[in-house]
N, CA, C and O of each residue as an XYZ file, in Angstrom:
728
protein
N       0.012     16.610     13.498
C       0.601     17.847     13.013
C       2.116     17.804     13.195
O       2.855     18.213     12.299
N       2.581     17.323     14.325
C       4.031     17.266     14.583
C       4.692     16.302     13.610
O       5.765     16.589     13.079
N       4.053     15.156     13.374
C       4.609     14.188     12.418
C       4.721     14.834     11.046
O       5.719     14.645     10.350
N       3.717     15.584     10.656
C       3.739     16.260      9.354
C       4.896     17.244      9.259
O       5.583     17.299      8.240
N       5.112     18.010     10.301
C       6.232     18.969     10.276
C       7.571     18.248     10.176
O       8.468     18.711      9.472
N       7.719     17.124     10.868
C       8.957     16.351     10.759
C       9.119     15.777      9.358
O      10.223     15.763      8.813
N       8.018     15.303      8.772
C       8.090     14.775      7.405
C       8.518     15.857      6.424
O       9.341     15.614      5.542
N       7.958     17.049      6.580
C       8.340     18.153      5.685
C       9.791     18.558      5.891
O      10.480     18.917      4.936
N      10.260     18.503      7.137
C      11.659     18.842      7.403
C      12.604     17.835      6.758
O      13.712     18.189      6.357
N      12.169     16.581      6.657
C      13.016     15.541      6.068
C      12.856     15.436      4.557
O      13.556     14.653      3.916
N      11.962     16.199      3.993
C      11.691     16.103      2.560
C      12.494     17.151      1.782
O      13.078     18.061      2.371
N      12.515     17.014      0.457
C      13.223     17.999     -0.365
C      12.419     19.276     -0.623
O      12.767     20.044     -1.521
N      11.349     19.520      0.144
C      10.517     20.705     -0.062
C      11.297     21.993      0.154
O      10.945     23.026     -0.414
N      12.339     21.952      0.957
C      13.119     23.140      1.247
C      13.861     23.708      0.060
O      14.298     24.858      0.095
N      14.012     22.919     -0.995
C      14.712     23.392     -2.183
C      13.975     24.567     -2.809
O      14.606     25.475     -3.351
N      12.646     24.559     -2.743
C      11.849     25.615     -3.360
C      11.112     26.448     -2.320
O      10.980     27.660     -2.495
N      10.634     25.841     -1.255
C       9.732     26.508     -0.321
C      10.391     27.089      0.919
O       9.713     27.754      1.702
N      11.662     26.871      1.128
C      12.296     27.332      2.361
C      12.703     28.795      2.288
O      12.766     29.380      1.207
N      12.977     29.374      3.439
C      13.470     30.736      3.516
C      14.834     30.842      2.831
O      15.137     31.843      2.182
N      15.655     29.791      2.985
C      16.955     29.775      2.305
C      16.787     29.864      0.794
O      17.554     30.557      0.127
N      15.803     29.176      0.255
C      15.578     29.202     -1.197
C      15.140     30.589     -1.651
O      15.557     31.057     -2.711
N      14.306     31.247     -0.858
C      13.868     32.607     -1.203
C      15.070     33.554     -1.212
O      15.224     34.358     -2.131
N      15.908     33.457     -0.198
C      17.109     34.307     -0.127
C      18.027     34.005     -1.303
O      18.561     34.927     -1.921
N      18.216     32.743     -1.617
C      19.066     32.345     -2.743
C      18.537     32.917     -4.052
O      19.314     33.411     -4.869
N      17.208     32.855     -4.262
C      16.621     33.403     -5.500
C      16.771     34.920     -5.548
O      17.020     35.479     -6.617
N      16.623     35.595     -4.412
C      16.791     37.059     -4.386
C      18.211     37.453     -4.743
O      18.435     38.391     -5.507
N      19.161     36.732     -4.185
C      20.572     37.024     -4.491
C      20.888     36.759     -5.948
O      21.700     37.455     -6.558
N      20.229     35.732     -6.508
C      20.467     35.405     -7.919
C      19.672     36.326     -8.845
O      19.894     36.329    -10.056
N      18.746     37.107     -8.280
C      17.977     38.052     -9.081
C      16.771     37.435     -9.762
O      16.210     38.046    -10.671
N      16.355     36.257     -9.357
C      15.164     35.635     -9.943
C      14.089     35.559     -8.878
O      14.037     34.611     -8.095
N      13.244     36.552     -8.857
C      12.146     36.592     -7.891
C      10.926     35.909     -8.498
O      10.158     36.527     -9.237
N      10.760     34.655     -8.184
C       9.636     33.902     -8.720
C       8.339     34.508     -8.223
O       8.174     34.764     -7.030
N       7.433     34.729     -9.136
C       6.121     35.231     -8.755
C       5.972     36.735     -8.942
O       4.865     37.253     -8.796
N       7.059     37.464     -9.264
C       6.945     38.904     -9.473
C       6.421     39.171    -10.873
O       6.798     38.492    -11.828
N       5.556     40.156    -10.989
C       4.970     40.503    -12.272
C       6.054     41.075    -13.186
O       6.849     41.921    -12.777
N       6.068     40.600    -14.420
C       7.001     41.122    -15.401
C       8.349     40.430    -15.416
O       9.155     40.692    -16.309
N       8.620     39.563    -14.468
C       9.891     38.859    -14.458
C       9.663     37.399    -14.801
O       8.745     36.755    -14.293
N      10.504     36.903    -15.660
C      10.412     35.505    -16.062
C      11.512     34.761    -15.336
O      12.666     35.188    -15.333
N      11.155     33.654    -14.726
C      12.167     32.846    -14.065
C      11.985     31.398    -14.479
O      10.942     31.015    -15.009
N      12.990     30.618    -14.236
C      12.929     29.205    -14.573
C      11.884     28.517    -13.706
O      11.696     28.877    -12.544
N      11.205     27.524    -14.275
C      10.224     26.812    -13.459
C      10.918     26.061    -12.323
O      12.055     25.615    -12.481
N      10.253     25.918    -11.193
C      10.887     25.220    -10.082
C      11.203     23.772    -10.456
O      10.469     23.124    -11.201
N      12.291     23.303     -9.926
C      12.718     21.935    -10.182
C      11.810     20.984     -9.406
O      11.554     21.190     -8.220
N      11.325     19.942    -10.082
C      10.488     18.953     -9.413
C      11.320     17.733     -9.074
O      12.073     17.220     -9.903
N      11.173     17.286     -7.860
C      11.890     16.111     -7.401
C      10.921     14.933     -7.335
O       9.791     15.083     -6.871
N      11.358     13.766     -7.797
C      10.475     12.604     -7.670
C      10.266     12.199     -6.209
O       9.358     11.428     -5.900
N      11.106     12.718     -5.316
C      10.984     12.398     -3.893
C      10.108     13.385     -3.133
O       9.845     13.188     -1.947
N       9.656     14.438     -3.793
C       8.917     15.496     -3.095
C       7.502     15.076     -2.702
O       6.895     15.712     -1.840
N       6.976     14.039     -3.304
C       5.593     13.655     -3.049
C       5.432     12.766     -1.811
O       4.333     12.708     -1.260
N       6.458     12.087     -1.360
C       6.296     11.113     -0.276
C       5.788     11.709      1.030
O       4.998     11.052      1.708
N       6.199     12.931      1.428
C       5.627     13.448      2.687
C       4.115     13.685      2.574
O       3.373     13.438      3.525
N       3.666     14.161      1.416
C       2.235     14.389      1.228
C       1.467     13.081      1.260
O       0.413     12.991      1.890
N       1.992     12.064      0.581
C       1.342     10.747      0.592
C       1.309     10.165      2.005
O       0.312      9.567      2.410
N       2.385     10.338      2.744
C       2.432      9.821      4.109
C       1.381     10.512      4.976
O       0.690      9.854      5.754
N       1.258     11.819      4.850
C       0.244     12.559      5.620
C      -1.153     12.100      5.211
O      -2.026     11.937      6.063
N      -1.369     11.893      3.923
C      -2.673     11.419      3.467
C      -3.019     10.078      4.106
O      -4.137      9.887      4.586
N      -2.063      9.148      4.114
C      -2.324      7.830      4.694
C      -2.446      7.900      6.209
O      -3.183      7.108      6.797
N      -1.746      8.822      6.857
C      -1.930      9.003      8.303
C      -3.342      9.495      8.611
O      -3.950      9.075      9.595
N      -3.861     10.386      7.766
C      -5.249     10.828      7.932
C      -6.217      9.662      7.732
O      -7.188      9.519      8.475
N      -5.945      8.829      6.722
C      -6.783      7.645      6.501
C      -6.811      6.776      7.751
O      -7.875      6.335      8.188
N      -5.630      6.533      8.326
C      -5.560      5.688      9.526
C      -6.282      6.326     10.715
O      -6.957      5.631     11.474
N      -6.145      7.629     10.878
C      -6.820      8.314     11.992
C      -8.339      8.219     11.839
O      -9.046      7.912     12.798
N      -8.834      8.485     10.628
C     -10.281      8.418     10.410
C     -10.786      6.980     10.502
O     -11.850      6.734     11.071
N     -10.041      6.036      9.951
C     -10.448      4.640     10.024
C     -10.529      4.176     11.477
O     -11.448      3.452     11.861
N      -9.564      4.599     12.266
C      -9.569      4.261     13.683
C     -10.803      4.840     14.379
O     -11.436      4.162     15.188
N     -11.139      6.077     14.068
C     -12.319      6.711     14.679
C     -13.604      5.999     14.262
O     -14.473      5.750     15.097
N     -13.727      5.673     12.980
C     -14.933      5.000     12.499
C     -15.091      3.612     13.091
O     -16.183      3.238     13.520
N     -13.999      2.841     13.117
C     -14.060      1.499     13.689
C     -14.320      1.550     15.193
O     -15.002      0.682     15.737
N     -13.783      2.556     15.856
C     -14.023      2.718     17.289
C     -15.501      2.981     17.569
O     -16.066      2.430     18.514
N     -16.119      3.815     16.753
C     -17.551      4.085     16.920
C     -18.357      2.801     16.754
O     -19.277      2.530     17.526
N     -18.003      2.011     15.738
C     -18.736      0.774     15.500
C     -18.476     -0.263     16.590
O     -19.383     -0.995     16.985
N     -17.232     -0.324     17.076
C     -16.898     -1.304     18.115
C     -17.548     -0.938     19.449
O     -18.049     -1.816     20.150
N     -17.546      0.335     19.802
C     -18.086      0.763     21.094
C     -19.609      0.889     21.069
O     -20.278      0.518     22.033
N     -20.154      1.407     19.978
C     -21.586      1.678     19.932
C     -22.380      0.724     19.071
O     -23.601      0.639     19.203
N     -21.703     -0.002     18.183
C     -22.422     -0.893     17.276
C     -23.416     -0.124     16.426
O     -23.183      1.027     16.059
N     -24.522     -0.773     16.120
C     -25.539     -0.124     15.296
C     -26.301      0.955     16.069
O     -26.987      1.782     15.468
N     -26.181      0.948     17.400
C     -26.818      2.004     18.194
C     -26.242      3.377     17.871
O     -26.889      4.397     18.105
N     -25.033      3.400     17.337
C     -24.424      4.679     16.972
C     -25.272      5.393     15.923
O     -25.279      6.622     15.868
N     -25.982      4.640     15.097
C     -26.732      5.230     13.984
C     -28.173      5.613     14.335
O     -28.851      6.223     13.507
N     -28.660      5.281     15.524
C     -30.057      5.571     15.831
C     -30.317      7.049     16.115
O     -31.473      7.459     16.221
N     -29.282      7.839     16.239
C     -29.442      9.269     16.475
C     -29.393      9.650     17.938
O     -28.915     10.732     18.276
N     -29.872      8.793     18.804
C     -29.933      9.125     20.221
C     -28.551      9.109     20.881
O     -28.313      9.820     21.857
N     -27.657      8.302     20.346
C     -26.292      8.293     20.883
C     -25.646      9.650     20.651
O     -25.061     10.228     21.567
N     -25.752     10.163     19.421
C     -25.166     11.461     19.117
C     -25.922     12.583     19.817
O     -25.315     13.576     20.219
N     -27.244     12.441     19.970
C     -28.037     13.427     20.713
C     -27.517     13.539     22.141
O     -27.422     14.638     22.687
N     -27.181     12.402     22.743
C     -26.631     12.403     24.101
C     -25.336     13.206     24.149
O     -25.148     14.036     25.038
N     -24.439     12.958     23.186
C     -23.163     13.685     23.172
C     -23.369     15.171     22.886
O     -22.684     16.014     23.464
N     -24.312     15.497     21.995
C     -24.624     16.910     21.738
C     -25.109     17.585     23.022
O     -24.657     18.677     23.367
N     -26.035     16.922     23.726
C     -26.595     17.505     24.951
C     -25.528     17.655     26.030
O     -25.441     18.689     26.692
N     -24.721     16.615     26.197
C     -23.671     16.660     27.224
C     -22.683     17.797     26.954
O     -22.348     18.567     27.854
N     -22.224     17.893     25.714
C     -21.258     18.949     25.392
C     -21.907     20.332     25.373
O     -21.258     21.322     25.711
N     -23.177     20.409     24.984
C     -23.869     21.702     25.002
C     -24.000     22.215     26.431
O     -23.833     23.408     26.684
N     -24.298     21.320     27.360
C     -24.374     21.727     28.768
C     -23.002     22.131     29.302
O     -22.885     23.094     30.061
N     -21.982     21.405     28.909
C     -20.633     21.693     29.396
C     -20.095     23.000     28.820
O     -19.519     23.808     29.548
N     -20.279     23.208     27.535
C     -19.650     24.357     26.870
C     -20.619     25.478     26.526
O     -20.188     26.545     26.087
N     -21.904     25.265     26.711
C     -22.883     26.316     26.429
C     -23.073     26.580     24.944
O     -23.226     27.730     24.533
N     -23.066     25.537     24.145
C     -23.195     25.682     22.699
C     -24.661     25.716     22.272
O     -25.368     24.724     22.448
N     -25.136     26.837     21.713
C     -26.529     26.884     21.261
C     -26.798     25.902     20.115
O     -27.892     25.346     20.020
N     -25.812     25.688     19.251
C     -25.973     24.728     18.154
C     -26.112     23.319     18.735
O     -26.923     22.524     18.260
N     -25.328     23.020     19.747
C     -25.420     21.720     20.404
C     -26.778     21.499     21.044
O     -27.332     20.403     20.958
N     -27.329     22.540     21.694
C     -28.661     22.429     22.294
C     -29.710     22.159     21.223
O     -30.602     21.332     21.414
N     -29.603     22.856     20.099
C     -30.570     22.666     19.008
C     -30.460     21.259     18.433
O     -31.472     20.591     18.227
N     -29.219     20.802     18.169
C     -29.030     19.470     17.605
C     -29.450     18.371     18.580
O     -29.851     17.287     18.155
N     -29.361     18.639     19.875
C     -29.764     17.648     20.878
C     -31.266     17.379     20.831
O     -31.732     16.373     21.367
N     -32.022     18.263     20.198
C     -33.470     18.073     20.064
C     -33.861     17.562     18.683
O     -35.041     17.550     18.334
N     -32.859     17.136     17.888
C     -33.109     16.687     16.515
C     -32.565     15.268     16.302
O     -31.537     15.116     15.643
N     -33.219     14.223     16.837
C     -32.661     12.870     16.707
C     -32.567     12.368     15.263
O     -31.658     11.605     14.934
N     -33.498     12.788     14.397
C     -33.434     12.345     12.998
C     -32.210     12.946     12.313
O     -31.502     12.255     11.582
N     -31.966     14.224     12.550
C     -30.789     14.879     11.981
C     -29.518     14.286     12.582
O     -28.527     14.092     11.877
N     -29.545     14.001     13.872
C     -28.383     13.382     14.525
C     -28.096     12.008     13.927
O     -26.935     11.625     13.781
N     -29.128     11.276     13.585
C     -28.955      9.971     12.939
C     -28.272     10.143     11.583
O     -27.345      9.402     11.257
N     -28.723     11.110     10.801
C     -28.097     11.367      9.497
C     -26.643     11.810      9.670
O     -25.769     11.396      8.907
N     -26.388     12.646     10.669
C     -25.012     13.084     10.925
C     -24.135     11.919     11.379
O     -22.960     11.851     11.017
N     -24.692     11.012     12.162
C     -23.943      9.829     12.599
C     -23.561      8.961     11.410
O     -22.414      8.533     11.282
N     -24.520      8.712     10.556
C     -24.261      7.892      9.362
C     -23.232      8.584      8.479
O     -22.314      7.940      7.971
N     -23.380      9.890      8.292
C     -22.448     10.641      7.461
C     -21.036     10.639      8.024
O     -20.069     10.512      7.273
N     -20.907     10.778      9.340
C     -19.577     10.803      9.962
C     -18.884      9.454      9.822
O     -17.710      9.395      9.457
N     -19.600      8.374     10.108
C     -18.986      7.042     10.014
C     -18.686      6.698      8.555
O     -17.650      6.102      8.262
N     -19.573      7.062      7.647
C     -19.315      6.826      6.219
C     -18.063      7.570      5.777
O     -17.228      7.025      5.056
N     -17.940      8.810      6.212
C     -16.753      9.600      5.880
C     -15.496      8.927      6.420
O     -14.510      8.765      5.701
N     -15.542      8.539      7.687
C     -14.354      7.978      8.340
C     -13.946      6.638      7.732
O     -12.757      6.367      7.568
N     -14.922      5.806      7.399
C     -14.592      4.482      6.877
C     -14.221      4.486      5.403
O     -13.587      3.546      4.926
N     -14.605      5.528      4.673
C     -14.310      5.569      3.233
C     -13.287      6.629      2.853
O     -13.054      6.860      1.666
N     -12.676      7.273      3.831
C     -11.728      8.350      3.524
C     -10.555      7.866      2.664
O      -9.950      8.662      1.946
N     -10.232      6.587      2.727
C      -9.144      6.042      1.904
C      -9.406      6.265      0.422
O      -8.460      6.322     -0.363
N     -10.655      6.390      0.025
C     -10.978      6.642     -1.380
C     -10.401      7.970     -1.862
O     -10.093      8.118     -3.044
N     -10.255      8.931     -0.961
C      -9.676     10.229     -1.331
C      -8.225     10.079     -1.740
O      -7.727     10.858     -2.553
N      -7.536      9.084     -1.186
C      -6.134      8.845     -1.541
C      -6.045      7.933     -2.757
O      -5.240      8.163     -3.659
N      -6.872      6.905     -2.774
C      -6.826      5.938     -3.874
C      -7.344      6.518     -5.184
O      -6.865      6.154     -6.259
N      -8.316      7.416     -5.099
C      -8.890      8.064     -6.278
C      -8.800      9.573     -6.095
O      -9.742     10.183     -5.590
N      -7.692     10.189     -6.494
C      -7.469     11.617     -6.231
C      -8.574     12.544     -6.743
O      -8.724     13.655     -6.234
N      -9.342     12.111     -7.732
C     -10.439     12.954     -8.215
C     -11.509     13.141     -7.138
O     -12.259     14.117     -7.178
N     -11.585     12.222     -6.183
C     -12.559     12.331     -5.089
C     -12.056     13.204     -3.945
O     -12.844     13.614     -3.093
N     -10.767     13.490     -3.913
C     -10.166     14.220     -2.791
C     -10.829     15.569     -2.518
O     -11.098     15.872     -1.356
N     -11.108     16.395     -3.533
C     -11.758     17.680     -3.219
C     -13.103     17.507     -2.501
O     -13.414     18.265     -1.583
N     -13.889     16.526     -2.910
C     -15.185     16.300     -2.253
C     -14.981     15.860     -0.809
O     -15.698     16.313      0.083
N     -14.005     14.977     -0.571
C     -13.747     14.520      0.791
C     -13.196     15.643      1.665
O     -13.527     15.722      2.849
N     -12.369     16.503      1.102
C     -11.826     17.621      1.880
C     -12.946     18.577      2.280
O     -13.001     19.017      3.428
N     -13.828     18.897      1.358
C     -14.957     19.777      1.686
C     -15.857     19.099      2.717
O     -16.292     19.738      3.675
N     -16.138     17.816      2.528
C     -16.949     17.047      3.480
C     -16.308     17.069      4.865
O     -16.993     17.263      5.870
N     -15.000     16.872      4.912
C     -14.289     16.872      6.191
C     -14.321     18.231      6.875
O     -14.513     18.315      8.088
N     -14.136     19.284      6.108
C     -14.175     20.634      6.687
C     -15.569     20.932      7.246
O     -15.700     21.491      8.335
N     -16.602     20.558      6.498
C     -17.970     20.760      6.990
C     -18.237     19.921      8.240
O     -18.837     20.406      9.199
N     -17.789     18.664      8.227
C     -18.001     17.790      9.382
C     -17.303     18.339     10.621
O     -17.894     18.385     11.700
N     -16.043     18.755     10.468
C     -15.316     19.287     11.615
C     -15.891     20.625     12.064
O     -15.834     20.956     13.248
N     -16.449     21.404     11.125
C     -17.118     22.650     11.495
C     -18.353     22.398     12.345
O     -18.569     23.079     13.348
N     -19.168     21.416     11.947
C     -20.356     21.077     12.733
C     -19.944     20.564     14.111
O     -20.548     20.925     15.121
N     -18.912     19.720     14.145
C     -18.439     19.200     15.428
C     -17.987     20.343     16.335
O     -18.274     20.341     17.532
N     -17.286     21.311     15.768
C     -16.817     22.425     16.592
C     -17.983     23.272     17.100
O     -18.059     23.573     18.291
N     -18.882     23.653     16.209
C     -19.966     24.537     16.629
C     -20.961     23.839     17.552
O     -21.591     24.494     18.382
N     -21.112     22.520     17.424
C     -22.059     21.794     18.268
C     -21.434     21.326     19.572
O     -22.081     21.348     20.620
N     -20.175     20.902     19.510
C     -19.571     20.268     20.677
C     -18.314     20.976     21.183
O     -17.744     20.586     22.202
N     -17.890     22.005     20.476
C     -16.678     22.750     20.845
C     -15.428     21.868     20.866
O     -14.483     22.141     21.605
N     -15.428     20.816     20.055
C     -14.256     19.937     19.940
C     -13.383     20.458     18.799
O     -13.769     20.352     17.635
N     -12.228     21.013     19.109
C     -11.393     21.622     18.064
C     -10.526     20.588     17.329
O      -9.505     20.137     17.847
N     -10.949     20.232     16.134
C     -10.170     19.339     15.280
C      -9.592     20.117     14.098
O      -9.534     19.609     12.978
N      -9.172     21.332     14.356
C      -8.692     22.184     13.276
C      -7.429     21.637     12.622
O      -7.169     21.910     11.450
N      -6.633     20.859     13.379
C      -5.409     20.319     12.806
C      -5.718     19.406     11.625
O      -4.925     19.330     10.685
N      -6.857     18.710     11.655
C      -7.223     17.872     10.516
C      -7.485     18.730      9.288
O      -7.072     18.387      8.180
N      -8.167     19.836      9.491
C      -8.451     20.735      8.363
C      -7.163     21.301      7.789
O      -7.042     21.452      6.573
N      -6.210     21.612      8.636
C      -4.918     22.120      8.154
C      -4.180     21.031      7.390
O      -3.538     21.309      6.377
N      -4.268     19.796      7.868
C      -3.556     18.692      7.214
C      -4.143     18.354      5.848
O      -3.501     17.663      5.056
N      -5.345     18.827      5.561
C      -5.924     18.607      4.233
C      -5.091     19.264      3.137
O      -5.290     18.982      1.956
N      -4.173     20.126      3.513
C      -3.292     20.735      2.515
C      -2.476     19.653      1.791
O      -1.945     19.903      0.709
N      -2.374     18.464      2.377
C      -1.680     17.351      1.721
C      -2.391     16.938      0.433
O      -1.821     16.221     -0.390
N      -3.635     17.388      0.259
C      -4.389     17.057     -0.947
C      -4.366     18.187     -1.972
O      -5.173     18.201     -2.901
N      -3.449     19.127     -1.806
C      -3.380     20.290     -2.700
C      -3.154     19.879     -4.152
O      -3.671     20.513     -5.072
N      -2.391     18.830     -4.347
C      -2.131     18.356     -5.711
C      -3.428     17.874     -6.369
O      -3.645     18.116     -7.556
N      -4.279     17.202     -5.614
C      -5.565     16.750     -6.143
C      -6.449     17.937     -6.512
O      -7.157     17.899     -7.518
N      -6.408     18.990     -5.698
C      -7.165     20.202     -6.020
C      -6.630     20.852     -7.284
O      -7.399     21.329     -8.118
N      -5.315     20.870     -7.424
C      -4.711     21.468     -8.622
C      -5.168     20.727     -9.870
O      -5.546     21.353    -10.861
N      -5.136     19.396     -9.829
C      -5.561     18.615    -10.991
C      -7.056     18.774    -11.254
O      -7.474     18.835    -12.410
N      -7.860     18.840    -10.206
C      -9.301     19.054    -10.379
C      -9.558     20.420    -11.008
O     -10.415     20.552    -11.882
N      -8.821     21.429    -10.570
C      -8.961     22.786    -11.111
C      -8.565     22.804    -12.590
O      -9.254     23.410    -13.411
N      -7.460     22.141    -12.927
C      -7.027     22.091    -14.327
C      -8.040     21.351    -15.192
O      -8.308     21.770    -16.318
N      -8.609     20.252    -14.685
C      -9.650     19.527    -15.428
C     -10.854     20.421    -15.654
O     -11.424     20.441    -16.746
N     -11.244     21.162    -14.619
C     -12.397     22.049    -14.744
C     -12.134     23.137    -15.774
O     -13.015     23.469    -16.567
N     -10.917     23.698    -15.765
C     -10.576     24.740    -16.728
C     -10.595     24.202    -18.155
O     -11.057     24.886    -19.068
N     -10.093     22.972    -18.356
C     -10.106     22.376    -19.699
C     -11.531     22.142    -20.174
O     -11.837     22.358    -21.347
N     -12.404     21.702    -19.278
C     -13.785     21.459    -19.660
C     -14.521     22.765    -19.939
O     -15.390     22.819    -20.809
N     -14.174     23.809    -19.207
C     -14.831     25.105    -19.408
C     -14.380     25.770    -20.711
O     -15.114     26.564    -21.298
N     -13.177     25.439    -21.150
C     -12.643     26.086    -22.359
C     -13.186     25.529    -23.618
O     -12.820     25.982    -24.702
């Protein structure tokens, strides 16, 4: 999260999104976004995309590291379900999570969740390489981190916030959907 804030501070995003830009537009009398007022479209910089791409690749590296760590430490035992059941039970006892207690009694479901988590972590680069897949990966990630939080009380909310780096992919997916619906 801190790296992302530094990247945004070093980027040209402040030209349109900063408080200074809002004040400048108010003084100039062009309130972008007000009903009934027409203003010039925001200027696009070819350099504005690099912070988002950097955050996307940092997420890829973080997830890849987590997936490879699971495979290196647990090997194929990570997928049998009992490894994750152990972690669910341990964290449920520590934090008093009813979802964790329930999942600790579901080794088949834990096995599916283990496979899904490692698959997500090892293939997250596809969300960057193929932007059309980004919305599916973002939803998958939000659901995965939600289950982790409710079962184990591990707060990975910063990852969900960093998914905003994929906003451009969502915009293009939304525009494609609108064109197909029309």
